[in-house]
C-alpha positions as CSV (number, residue, x, y, z in Angstrom):
1,M,98.9,107.8,94.0
2,A,98.8,111.1,96.0
3,G,97.3,109.3,98.9
4,Q,100.0,106.7,98.8
5,L,102.8,109.3,98.7
6,L,101.2,111.0,101.7
7,R,101.2,107.8,103.7
8,Y,104.8,107.2,102.8
9,G,105.6,110.8,103.9
10,L,103.8,110.4,107.2
11,T,105.5,107.0,107.8
12,L,109.0,108.5,107.2
13,R,108.2,111.4,109.5
14,L,107.1,109.0,112.2
15,Y,110.3,107.0,111.9
16,A,112.5,110.1,111.8
17,L,110.8,111.4,115.0
18,T,111.2,108.1,116.7
19,L,114.8,108.0,115.7
20,R,115.4,111.5,117.1
21,R,113.9,110.4,120.5
22,F,115.9,107.2,120.5
23,W,119.2,108.9,120.0
24,G,118.4,111.9,122.2
25,T,117.6,109.6,125.1
26,A,120.8,107.6,124.5
27,I,123.1,110.6,124.3
28,A,121.6,112.1,127.4
29,G,122.2,108.9,129.3
30,Q,125.7,108.4,128.0
31,L,126.8,112.0,128.8
32,E,126.2,111.5,132.5
33,Y,129.7,110.1,132.4
34,Q,131.5,112.8,130.5
35,L,135.0,111.6,131.4
36,N,134.3,108.5,129.3
37,V,134.3,110.7,126.2
38,L,137.9,111.7,126.8
39,I,138.9,108.1,127.7
40,E,137.3,106.8,124.5
41,L,139.0,109.5,122.4
42,L,142.4,108.5,123.8
43,A,141.7,104.8,123.3
44,A,140.6,105.5,119.6
45,A,143.7,107.6,119.0
46,A,146.0,104.9,120.5
47,N,144.2,102.2,118.3
48,L,144.7,104.4,115.2
49,A,148.3,105.0,116.1
50,G,148.9,101.2,116.3
51,S,147.2,100.7,112.9
52,L,149.3,103.4,111.3
53,F,152.5,101.9,112.8
54,I,151.6,98.5,111.2
55,L,150.8,100.1,107.9
56,S,154.1,102.1,108.0
57,L,156.1,98.8,108.2
58,F,155.1,98.1,104.6
59,F,156.6,101.3,103.5
60,A,159.8,101.1,105.7
61,P,163.2,101.0,103.9
62,S,164.2,97.5,103.1
63,A,167.4,95.8,104.3
64,A,169.0,96.3,100.9
65,G,168.7,100.0,101.3
66,G,165.8,100.5,99.0
67,S,162.3,101.5,99.8
68,S,158.8,100.2,99.3
69,P,157.1,103.0,97.3
70,A,153.8,101.3,97.0
71,L,151.5,98.7,98.6
72,G,149.6,96.9,95.9
73,G,150.0,100.0,93.7
74,W,149.0,102.4,96.5
75,S,151.3,105.1,97.8
76,W,151.6,106.0,101.5
77,P,149.1,108.9,101.4
78,Q,146.7,106.8,99.3
79,A,146.9,103.9,101.8
80,L,146.2,106.4,104.6
81,V,142.9,107.3,102.8
82,V,142.0,103.6,103.0
83,Q,142.9,103.5,106.6
84,G,140.9,106.7,107.3
85,I,137.8,105.1,105.7
86,Y,138.3,102.0,107.7
87,T,138.5,104.0,110.9
88,L,135.4,105.9,109.9
89,L,133.4,102.6,109.3
90,D,134.8,101.2,112.5
91,G,133.4,104.3,114.3
92,V,130.0,103.6,112.7
93,A,130.1,100.0,114.0
94,T,131.1,101.2,117.5
95,T,128.4,103.9,117.5
96,W,125.5,102.0,116.2
97,L,126.0,98.4,115.2
98,R,127.7,96.8,118.3
99,P,125.4,98.4,121.0
100,N,122.2,97.6,119.0
101,L,122.9,94.3,117.3
102,G,124.7,92.9,120.4
103,A,121.5,93.6,122.4
104,I,119.5,91.2,120.1
105,V,121.2,88.3,121.9
106,T,120.1,89.7,125.3
107,H,116.5,90.2,124.0
108,V,116.3,86.6,122.8
109,R,117.9,85.1,126.0
110,E,115.7,87.1,128.4
111,G,112.5,86.9,126.4
112,T,112.2,90.7,126.0
113,L,112.2,90.3,122.2
114,D,108.4,89.7,122.6
115,F,107.9,93.3,123.7
116,V,109.9,94.5,120.6
117,L,107.7,92.5,118.3
118,L,104.5,93.9,119.8
119,K,105.5,97.5,119.2
120,P,103.8,99.3,116.3
121,I,107.1,99.8,114.5
122,D,109.3,97.6,112.3
123,S,111.2,95.3,114.6
124,Q,114.4,95.4,112.5
125,F,114.4,99.2,112.6
126,W,113.9,99.2,116.3
127,L,116.6,96.6,117.0
128,S,119.1,98.2,114.6
129,L,118.8,101.9,115.7
130,R,117.3,101.9,119.2
131,T,120.4,103.3,120.8
132,L,123.9,104.6,120.0
133,S,127.2,104.8,121.8
134,P,129.1,108.2,121.7
135,A,132.3,106.2,122.2
136,G,132.4,105.6,118.5
137,L,132.1,109.3,117.6
138,S,135.8,109.8,118.4
139,E,136.7,107.2,115.7
140,L,134.4,109.1,113.2
141,V,136.3,112.3,113.9
142,L,139.7,110.7,113.7
143,G,138.8,108.9,110.4
144,L,137.6,112.1,108.8
145,G,140.7,113.9,110.1
146,L,143.0,111.3,108.6
147,I,141.2,111.4,105.2
148,G,141.3,115.2,105.2
149,W,145.1,115.2,106.0
150,A,146.1,112.5,103.6
151,L,143.9,113.3,100.6
152,P,145.7,116.5,99.5
153,R,149.0,114.7,99.8
154,T,148.0,112.1,97.2
155,G,148.2,114.5,94.4
156,A,144.7,113.6,93.3
157,V,142.4,116.4,92.0
158,V,139.3,115.9,94.1
159,G,136.1,117.6,92.8
160,P,132.5,117.6,93.8
161,H,131.8,114.6,91.5
162,Q,134.5,112.4,93.3
163,V,133.2,113.5,96.7
164,A,129.6,112.7,95.9
165,L,130.5,109.3,94.4
166,A,132.7,108.5,97.4
167,L,129.8,109.3,99.8
168,V,127.4,107.1,97.8
169,L,129.9,104.2,97.9
170,L,130.7,104.8,101.5
171,A,126.9,104.6,102.3
172,A,126.8,101.4,100.3
173,G,129.8,100.0,102.3
174,G,128.1,101.0,105.5
175,L,125.0,99.1,104.4
176,I,127.0,96.0,103.6
177,L,128.7,96.2,107.0
178,Y,125.3,96.5,108.7
179,A,124.0,93.5,106.8
180,L,126.9,91.4,107.8
181,W,126.5,92.3,111.5
182,F,122.7,91.9,111.4
183,L,122.8,88.5,109.8
184,L,125.1,87.2,112.5
185,A,123.0,88.8,115.2
186,A,119.9,87.3,113.8
187,T,121.3,83.8,114.2
188,S,120.9,84.2,118.0
189,I,117.3,83.1,117.4
190,W,118.8,79.6,117.1
191,F,122.2,79.8,118.8
192,V,121.5,82.4,121.5
193,K,125.1,83.3,122.1
194,T,126.9,84.6,119.0
195,W,129.7,86.5,120.7
196,N,132.5,84.3,119.2
197,A,131.1,84.7,115.7
198,T,130.9,88.5,115.9
199,E,134.5,88.6,117.2
200,V,135.6,86.5,114.2
201,L,133.7,88.9,111.9
202,R,135.3,91.9,113.5
203,A,138.8,90.4,113.2
204,A,138.1,89.5,109.5
205,L,137.0,93.0,108.7
206,T,140.3,94.4,109.8
207,A,141.5,93.3,106.4
208,G,139.9,96.5,105.2
209,R,142.7,98.5,106.7
210,F,144.8,97.8,103.6
211,P,143.9,98.2,99.9
212,V,142.5,94.9,98.5
213,T,145.2,94.9,95.7
214,A,147.8,94.4,98.4
215,Y,146.6,90.8,99.0
216,P,147.3,87.7,96.9
217,P,144.8,86.9,94.1
218,G,143.1,84.2,96.2
219,L,142.5,86.6,99.1
220,R,141.4,89.4,96.7
221,L,138.6,87.0,95.5
222,L,137.7,86.1,99.1
223,F,137.5,89.8,100.2
224,T,135.4,90.7,97.1
225,L,132.8,88.0,96.7
226,V,132.7,86.0,100.0
227,L,133.5,88.6,102.6
228,P,133.1,91.9,100.7
229,V,135.8,93.9,102.5
230,A,136.9,95.5,99.2
231,F,133.6,97.3,98.9
232,L,133.9,98.8,102.5
233,T,137.1,100.7,102.1
234,T,139.0,100.2,98.9
235,V,136.2,101.1,96.5
236,P,135.2,104.4,98.3
237,A,138.9,105.3,98.4
238,Q,139.3,104.7,94.7
239,A,136.3,107.1,94.1
240,L,138.0,109.8,96.2
241,L,141.2,109.4,94.3
242,G,139.6,109.4,90.9
243,R,140.6,105.7,90.3
244,S,137.1,104.2,90.4
245,S,135.7,102.2,87.5
246,G,132.1,101.6,86.4
247,G,132.4,97.9,87.3
248,W,133.5,98.5,90.9
249,V,130.8,101.1,91.4
250,A,128.1,98.9,90.0
251,G,129.4,96.0,92.0
252,S,129.4,98.0,95.2
253,L,125.8,99.2,94.7
254,L,124.6,95.8,93.7
255,M,126.3,94.2,96.7
256,A,124.7,96.7,99.1
257,A,121.2,96.1,97.7
258,I,121.6,92.3,97.8
259,S,123.0,92.5,101.4
260,F,120.2,94.6,102.7
261,A,117.5,92.5,101.0
262,L,119.1,89.4,102.4
263,S,119.1,90.8,105.9
264,R,115.4,91.7,105.6
265,S,114.5,88.2,104.3
266,F,116.7,86.4,106.8
267,W,115.1,88.3,109.7
268,R,111.6,87.4,108.6
269,F,112.8,83.8,108.2
270,A,114.3,83.9,111.7
271,L,111.1,85.2,113.3
272,R,109.2,82.3,111.9
273,H,111.4,80.1,114.0
274,Y,111.4,82.3,117.1
275,T,109.7,80.8,120.1
276,S,108.0,83.4,122.2
277,A,109.0,83.6,125.9
278,S,105.3,83.4,126.8
279,S,104.5,80.4,124.6
């Protein structure tokens, strides 16, 4: 037992060291163009401003002189928390998912996936975390800033328990998001070009900008069981606001575990159908 734990510890240390070298090299390469950091920050800010403008339309005074105090039971500050979490996860996608998983198509098309499979490291780990794009870091900062600004204005009493639960659910949402991207990227083993499919997924995930209760019942079911957008943004926001329930928390954790296990199984299945460039 002690020997097995020692092996696990050494393996984790090896992967952590590898990850540090991966990201250190990526950041060093990206920072050669420092002006890009400012440009990406301005682009992310403009994109967030556009999203906030669209969200504000649902809270604008009506033609009858009244106002819309809530969106699916969520006030303006509470809806901003959801938007902040969406921006945060979009930053995660821009920083890690798109540059890494988009490269799988290139590896398959050019035959360089062979070299990845020959490395003494888990191929899914290598393909998922090989590089990062600092362009998404601006979205991470803006998302955290929006959450930090909106949360005190919701009137919710946020304690350590709520924050810890929200972080766990946010990690679960990130795992679900990763699995969705990876499953699509892995289909390049058969279809090679999956650009259109990833763009459709990206567009569908924009539904997470709004609380899931703002949608009609049919779409709520779709965004919970088929395309689990609700677990990406609404459920972590509920935890921060003290509105989470045991069912949603359990559902989020279960969905994350199933999604990750499915991505692992599907990748092994895809590799069994991969034709090596040298064969």
